[in-house]
VMD Tcl script that builds the backbone (N, CA, C; Angstrom):
set m [mol new atoms 279]
animate dup $m
set s [atomselect $m all]
$s set {name element resname resid chain x y z} {
  {N N MET 1 A 48.715 -13.354 7.189}
  {CA C MET 1 A 47.311 -13.068 7.475}
  {C C MET 1 A 47.274 -11.662 7.776}
  {N N GLN 2 A 48.464 -11.033 8.300}
  {CA C GLN 2 A 48.299 -9.377 8.800}
  {C C GLN 2 A 48.057 -8.701 7.440}
  {N N GLN 3 A 48.643 -9.216 6.349}
  {CA C GLN 3 A 48.297 -8.399 5.012}
  {C C GLN 3 A 46.902 -8.420 4.631}
  {N N LEU 4 A 46.156 -9.532 4.887}
  {CA C LEU 4 A 44.745 -9.747 4.628}
  {C C LEU 4 A 44.043 -8.859 5.600}
  {N N LYS 5 A 44.183 -8.719 6.757}
  {CA C LYS 5 A 43.544 -8.068 7.836}
  {C C LYS 5 A 43.617 -6.597 7.528}
  {N N ALA 6 A 44.950 -6.076 7.085}
  {CA C ALA 6 A 45.257 -4.778 6.913}
  {C C ALA 6 A 44.384 -4.328 5.790}
  {N N HIS 7 A 44.362 -5.159 4.689}
  {CA C HIS 7 A 43.512 -4.912 3.363}
  {C C HIS 7 A 42.111 -4.606 3.927}
  {N N LEU 8 A 41.624 -5.591 4.505}
  {CA C LEU 8 A 40.033 -5.502 4.739}
  {C C LEU 8 A 39.974 -4.298 5.616}
  {N N ASP 9 A 40.693 -3.969 6.558}
  {CA C ASP 9 A 40.472 -3.007 7.537}
  {C C ASP 9 A 40.493 -1.471 6.923}
  {N N ASN 10 A 41.463 -1.535 5.592}
  {CA C ASN 10 A 41.653 -0.283 4.907}
  {C C ASN 10 A 40.682 0.137 3.742}
  {N N ASN 11 A 39.751 -0.972 3.573}
  {CA C ASN 11 A 38.637 -0.758 2.614}
  {C C ASN 11 A 37.231 -0.570 3.279}
  {N N LYS 12 A 36.802 0.739 3.090}
  {CA C LYS 12 A 35.467 1.126 3.883}
  {C C LYS 12 A 34.411 0.219 3.566}
  {N N ILE 13 A 34.333 -0.360 2.277}
  {CA C ILE 13 A 33.105 -1.250 1.931}
  {C C ILE 13 A 32.946 -2.425 2.905}
  {N N PHE 14 A 34.255 -3.039 3.265}
  {CA C PHE 14 A 34.051 -4.197 4.256}
  {C C PHE 14 A 33.355 -3.741 5.748}
  {N N GLU 15 A 33.950 -2.549 6.083}
  {CA C GLU 15 A 33.381 -2.110 7.376}
  {C C GLU 15 A 31.733 -1.787 7.157}
  {N N LEU 16 A 31.309 -1.362 6.129}
  {CA C LEU 16 A 29.968 -0.979 5.882}
  {C C LEU 16 A 29.137 -2.332 5.617}
  {N N VAL 17 A 29.679 -3.295 5.248}
  {CA C VAL 17 A 29.001 -4.513 4.924}
  {C C VAL 17 A 29.027 -5.248 6.504}
  {N N ALA 18 A 29.919 -5.184 7.153}
  {CA C ALA 18 A 29.950 -5.828 8.455}
  {C C ALA 18 A 28.910 -4.919 9.256}
  {N N GLN 19 A 28.802 -3.863 9.336}
  {CA C GLN 19 A 27.728 -3.074 10.092}
  {C C GLN 19 A 26.546 -3.288 9.678}
  {N N GLU 20 A 26.076 -3.328 8.334}
  {CA C GLU 20 A 24.768 -3.520 7.879}
  {C C GLU 20 A 24.382 -5.192 8.109}
  {N N ALA 21 A 25.259 -5.854 7.966}
  {CA C ALA 21 A 25.123 -7.350 8.327}
  {C C ALA 21 A 24.734 -7.569 9.817}
  {N N ASN 22 A 25.377 -6.671 10.621}
  {CA C ASN 22 A 25.040 -6.852 12.033}
  {C C ASN 22 A 23.732 -6.083 12.244}
  {N N ASN 23 A 23.346 -4.980 11.658}
  {CA C ASN 23 A 22.013 -4.477 11.841}
  {C C ASN 23 A 20.921 -5.624 11.422}
  {N N LEU 24 A 21.172 -6.191 10.411}
  {CA C LEU 24 A 19.987 -7.243 9.911}
  {C C LEU 24 A 20.313 -8.478 10.740}
  {N N ASN 25 A 21.123 -8.770 11.529}
  {CA C ASN 25 A 21.372 -9.870 12.233}
  {C C ASN 25 A 21.672 -11.166 11.454}
  {N N VAL 26 A 22.590 -10.959 10.370}
  {CA C VAL 26 A 22.970 -11.919 9.403}
  {C C VAL 26 A 24.494 -12.038 9.461}
  {N N LYS 27 A 25.022 -13.150 8.894}
  {CA C LYS 27 A 26.348 -13.363 8.713}
  {C C LYS 27 A 26.774 -13.229 7.432}
  {N N ALA 28 A 27.801 -12.585 7.229}
  {CA C ALA 28 A 28.346 -12.282 5.571}
  {C C ALA 28 A 29.797 -12.561 5.669}
  {N N PHE 29 A 30.194 -13.158 4.560}
  {CA C PHE 29 A 31.691 -13.660 4.329}
  {C C PHE 29 A 31.986 -13.132 3.019}
  {N N VAL 30 A 33.205 -12.673 2.726}
  {CA C VAL 30 A 33.838 -12.466 1.560}
  {C C VAL 30 A 34.541 -13.917 1.055}
  {N N ILE 31 A 33.946 -14.000 -0.302}
  {CA C ILE 31 A 34.437 -15.362 -0.751}
  {C C ILE 31 A 34.910 -15.231 -2.319}
  {N N GLY 32 A 35.548 -16.202 -2.852}
  {CA C GLY 32 A 35.788 -16.354 -4.305}
  {C C GLY 32 A 37.210 -15.706 -4.815}
  {N N GLY 33 A 37.006 -15.107 -5.881}
  {CA C GLY 33 A 38.259 -14.683 -6.673}
  {C C GLY 33 A 38.860 -13.487 -6.001}
  {N N PHE 34 A 38.210 -12.552 -5.152}
  {CA C PHE 34 A 38.808 -11.486 -4.403}
  {C C PHE 34 A 39.788 -12.132 -3.494}
  {N N VAL 35 A 39.139 -12.854 -2.570}
  {CA C VAL 35 A 40.145 -13.507 -1.619}
  {C C VAL 35 A 41.344 -14.226 -2.196}
  {N N ARG 36 A 41.111 -15.059 -3.240}
  {CA C ARG 36 A 42.223 -15.698 -3.843}
  {C C ARG 36 A 43.356 -14.438 -4.428}
  {N N ASP 37 A 42.713 -13.748 -5.115}
  {CA C ASP 37 A 43.754 -12.699 -5.698}
  {C C ASP 37 A 44.470 -11.933 -4.460}
  {N N LEU 38 A 43.750 -11.733 -3.539}
  {CA C LEU 38 A 44.398 -10.947 -2.346}
  {C C LEU 38 A 45.561 -11.736 -1.758}
  {N N LEU 39 A 45.258 -13.077 -1.581}
  {CA C LEU 39 A 46.183 -13.922 -1.151}
  {C C LEU 39 A 47.412 -14.154 -1.944}
  {N N LEU 40 A 47.227 -14.076 -3.217}
  {CA C LEU 40 A 48.279 -14.130 -4.211}
  {C C LEU 40 A 48.834 -12.716 -4.456}
  {N N GLY 41 A 48.524 -11.585 -3.776}
  {CA C GLY 41 A 49.116 -10.290 -4.034}
  {C C GLY 41 A 48.582 -9.628 -5.214}
  {N N LYS 42 A 47.492 -10.000 -5.900}
  {CA C LYS 42 A 46.948 -9.408 -7.029}
  {C C LYS 42 A 45.885 -8.352 -6.587}
  {N N SER 43 A 45.514 -7.396 -7.381}
  {CA C SER 43 A 44.413 -6.739 -7.336}
  {C C SER 43 A 43.132 -7.192 -7.880}
  {N N SER 44 A 42.040 -6.886 -7.373}
  {CA C SER 44 A 40.801 -7.354 -7.856}
  {C C SER 44 A 39.632 -6.434 -7.767}
  {N N LYS 45 A 38.752 -6.464 -8.761}
  {CA C LYS 45 A 37.737 -5.410 -8.932}
  {C C LYS 45 A 36.314 -6.133 -8.503}
  {N N ASP 46 A 36.379 -7.223 -8.231}
  {CA C ASP 46 A 35.125 -8.189 -8.124}
  {C C ASP 46 A 35.129 -8.848 -6.649}
  {N N ILE 47 A 34.171 -8.337 -5.956}
  {CA C ILE 47 A 33.967 -8.711 -4.510}
  {C C ILE 47 A 32.557 -9.499 -4.377}
  {N N ASP 48 A 32.738 -10.765 -3.917}
  {CA C ASP 48 A 31.625 -11.767 -3.760}
  {C C ASP 48 A 31.373 -12.040 -2.311}
  {N N ILE 49 A 30.234 -11.553 -1.791}
  {CA C ILE 49 A 29.680 -11.753 -0.311}
  {C C ILE 49 A 28.664 -12.780 -0.338}
  {N N VAL 50 A 28.779 -13.780 0.521}
  {CA C VAL 50 A 27.695 -14.728 0.659}
  {C C VAL 50 A 27.069 -14.421 2.046}
  {N N VAL 51 A 25.888 -14.570 1.986}
  {CA C VAL 51 A 25.159 -14.135 3.202}
  {C C VAL 51 A 24.326 -15.123 3.720}
  {N N GLU 52 A 24.289 -15.529 4.909}
  {CA C GLU 52 A 23.452 -16.449 5.577}
  {C C GLU 52 A 22.069 -15.942 5.706}
  {N N GLY 53 A 21.342 -16.013 4.689}
  {CA C GLY 53 A 20.055 -15.174 4.669}
  {C C GLY 53 A 20.041 -14.228 3.804}
  {N N LYS 54 A 19.245 -13.249 4.104}
  {CA C LYS 54 A 18.894 -11.848 3.504}
  {C C LYS 54 A 19.925 -11.206 2.560}
  {N N GLY 55 A 20.402 -11.788 1.422}
  {CA C GLY 55 A 21.461 -11.307 0.744}
  {C C GLY 55 A 20.929 -10.075 -0.023}
  {N N ILE 56 A 19.858 -10.084 -0.592}
  {CA C ILE 56 A 19.323 -9.116 -1.274}
  {C C ILE 56 A 19.114 -7.744 -0.420}
  {N N GLU 57 A 18.672 -8.117 0.782}
  {CA C GLU 57 A 18.392 -6.941 1.864}
  {C C GLU 57 A 19.751 -6.236 2.134}
  {N N LEU 58 A 20.689 -7.076 2.348}
  {CA C LEU 58 A 21.977 -6.609 2.717}
  {C C LEU 58 A 22.570 -5.621 1.695}
  {N N ALA 59 A 22.558 -6.146 0.321}
  {CA C ALA 59 A 23.084 -5.491 -0.844}
  {C C ALA 59 A 22.350 -4.133 -0.827}
  {N N GLU 60 A 21.070 -4.094 -0.605}
  {CA C GLU 60 A 20.371 -2.868 -0.741}
  {C C GLU 60 A 20.702 -1.903 0.607}
  {N N ALA 61 A 20.662 -2.465 1.763}
  {CA C ALA 61 A 21.283 -1.605 2.900}
  {C C ALA 61 A 22.646 -1.041 2.686}
  {N N VAL 62 A 23.533 -1.869 2.164}
  {CA C VAL 62 A 24.874 -1.413 1.959}
  {C C VAL 62 A 24.847 -0.247 0.937}
  {N N ALA 63 A 24.232 -0.513 -0.127}
  {CA C ALA 63 A 24.052 0.416 -1.391}
  {C C ALA 63 A 23.664 1.863 -0.720}
  {N N LYS 64 A 22.702 1.660 0.104}
  {CA C LYS 64 A 22.058 2.987 0.782}
  {C C LYS 64 A 23.212 3.704 1.541}
  {N N LYS 65 A 24.075 2.949 2.156}
  {CA C LYS 65 A 25.017 3.619 2.887}
  {C C LYS 65 A 25.935 4.381 2.035}
  {N N VAL 66 A 26.186 3.711 0.961}
  {CA C VAL 66 A 27.363 4.223 0.104}
  {C C VAL 66 A 26.840 5.284 -0.898}
  {N N GLY 67 A 25.604 5.579 -0.749}
  {CA C GLY 67 A 25.149 6.660 -1.649}
  {C C GLY 67 A 24.119 6.390 -2.691}
  {N N ASN 68 A 23.558 5.077 -2.575}
  {CA C ASN 68 A 22.481 4.700 -3.445}
  {C C ASN 68 A 22.820 4.322 -4.875}
  {N N PRO 69 A 23.994 3.617 -5.085}
  {CA C PRO 69 A 23.989 3.284 -6.643}
  {C C PRO 69 A 23.107 2.416 -6.937}
  {N N LYS 70 A 22.797 2.005 -8.237}
  {CA C LYS 70 A 21.745 1.142 -8.669}
  {C C LYS 70 A 22.094 -0.209 -8.322}
  {N N VAL 71 A 21.167 -0.829 -7.685}
  {CA C VAL 71 A 21.134 -2.150 -7.155}
  {C C VAL 71 A 20.431 -3.075 -8.139}
  {N N SER 72 A 21.281 -4.098 -8.847}
  {CA C SER 72 A 20.554 -5.122 -9.641}
  {C C SER 72 A 20.283 -6.116 -8.954}
  {N N VAL 73 A 18.997 -6.659 -8.893}
  {CA C VAL 73 A 18.526 -7.669 -8.047}
  {C C VAL 73 A 18.089 -8.761 -9.012}
  {N N PHE 74 A 18.466 -9.901 -8.673}
  {CA C PHE 74 A 18.188 -11.113 -9.324}
  {C C PHE 74 A 17.420 -12.353 -8.600}
  {N N LYS 75 A 16.206 -11.919 -8.396}
  {CA C LYS 75 A 15.549 -12.605 -7.298}
  {C C LYS 75 A 15.386 -14.222 -7.438}
  {N N SER 76 A 15.317 -14.759 -8.775}
  {CA C SER 76 A 15.142 -15.803 -8.810}
  {C C SER 76 A 16.594 -16.864 -8.497}
  {N N PHE 77 A 17.626 -15.895 -8.325}
  {CA C PHE 77 A 18.873 -16.457 -7.938}
  {C C PHE 77 A 19.327 -16.163 -6.505}
  {N N GLY 78 A 18.515 -15.238 -5.950}
  {CA C GLY 78 A 18.814 -14.800 -4.624}
  {C C GLY 78 A 20.083 -13.928 -4.551}
  {N N THR 79 A 20.440 -13.179 -5.619}
  {CA C THR 79 A 21.688 -12.333 -5.593}
  {C C THR 79 A 21.230 -10.872 -5.904}
  {N N ALA 80 A 22.045 -9.942 -5.698}
  {CA C ALA 80 A 22.047 -8.595 -5.870}
  {C C ALA 80 A 23.356 -8.155 -6.063}
  {N N MET 81 A 23.699 -7.126 -7.009}
  {CA C MET 81 A 25.003 -6.523 -7.226}
  {C C MET 81 A 24.770 -4.899 -7.437}
  {N N PHE 82 A 25.860 -4.253 -7.025}
  {CA C PHE 82 A 26.161 -2.982 -7.344}
  {C C PHE 82 A 27.532 -2.569 -7.633}
  {N N ASN 83 A 27.824 -1.293 -8.276}
  {CA C ASN 83 A 29.152 -1.070 -8.349}
  {C C ASN 83 A 29.473 0.190 -7.526}
  {N N TYR 84 A 30.611 0.295 -6.858}
  {CA C TYR 84 A 31.044 1.141 -5.843}
  {C C TYR 84 A 32.538 1.341 -6.026}
  {N N ASN 85 A 32.891 2.676 -6.194}
  {CA C ASN 85 A 34.341 2.921 -6.261}
  {C C ASN 85 A 35.256 2.075 -7.113}
  {N N ASN 86 A 34.692 1.767 -8.251}
  {CA C ASN 86 A 35.335 0.915 -9.323}
  {C C ASN 86 A 35.433 -0.630 -8.869}
  {N N LEU 87 A 34.544 -0.974 -8.008}
  {CA C LEU 87 A 34.357 -2.270 -7.647}
  {C C LEU 87 A 32.988 -2.781 -7.715}
  {N N GLU 88 A 32.899 -3.988 -8.285}
  {CA C GLU 88 A 31.691 -4.789 -8.446}
  {C C GLU 88 A 31.435 -5.719 -7.291}
  {N N ILE 89 A 30.315 -5.418 -6.591}
  {CA C ILE 89 A 30.151 -6.072 -5.352}
  {C C ILE 89 A 28.750 -6.773 -5.387}
  {N N GLU 90 A 29.052 -8.161 -5.343}
  {CA C GLU 90 A 27.789 -9.170 -5.629}
  {C C GLU 90 A 27.456 -9.802 -4.029}
  {N N PHE 91 A 26.199 -9.901 -3.961}
  {CA C PHE 91 A 25.764 -10.434 -2.580}
  {C C PHE 91 A 24.774 -11.592 -2.887}
  {N N VAL 92 A 25.266 -12.902 -2.402}
  {CA C VAL 92 A 24.589 -14.003 -2.621}
  {C C VAL 92 A 23.890 -14.541 -1.396}
  {N N GLY 93 A 22.739 -14.792 -1.291}
  {CA C GLY 93 A 22.031 -15.439 0.013}
  {C C GLY 93 A 21.909 -16.801 0.088}
}
mol reanalyze $m
mol bondsrecalc $m
mol representation Tube
mol addrep $m
């Protein structure tokens, strides 16, 4: 578990997601293949974040914090994604 915490602590995007989730008063969780690969000691370029509520708003807020990369919004699915530092980050509400 220490490896997991160290990896999350050393990647700025997780800190920014946590800050903006707090600002929006929502809970956000890293899920999916990124977590699996991390536990298996593999690298991953795809981060999926599930949000209790405002997933699109959280994606837009985090994107603004990292320099305004283009956010692709899929309103009918309640999802949004953007690329940052060679990572594809997807938010699901």
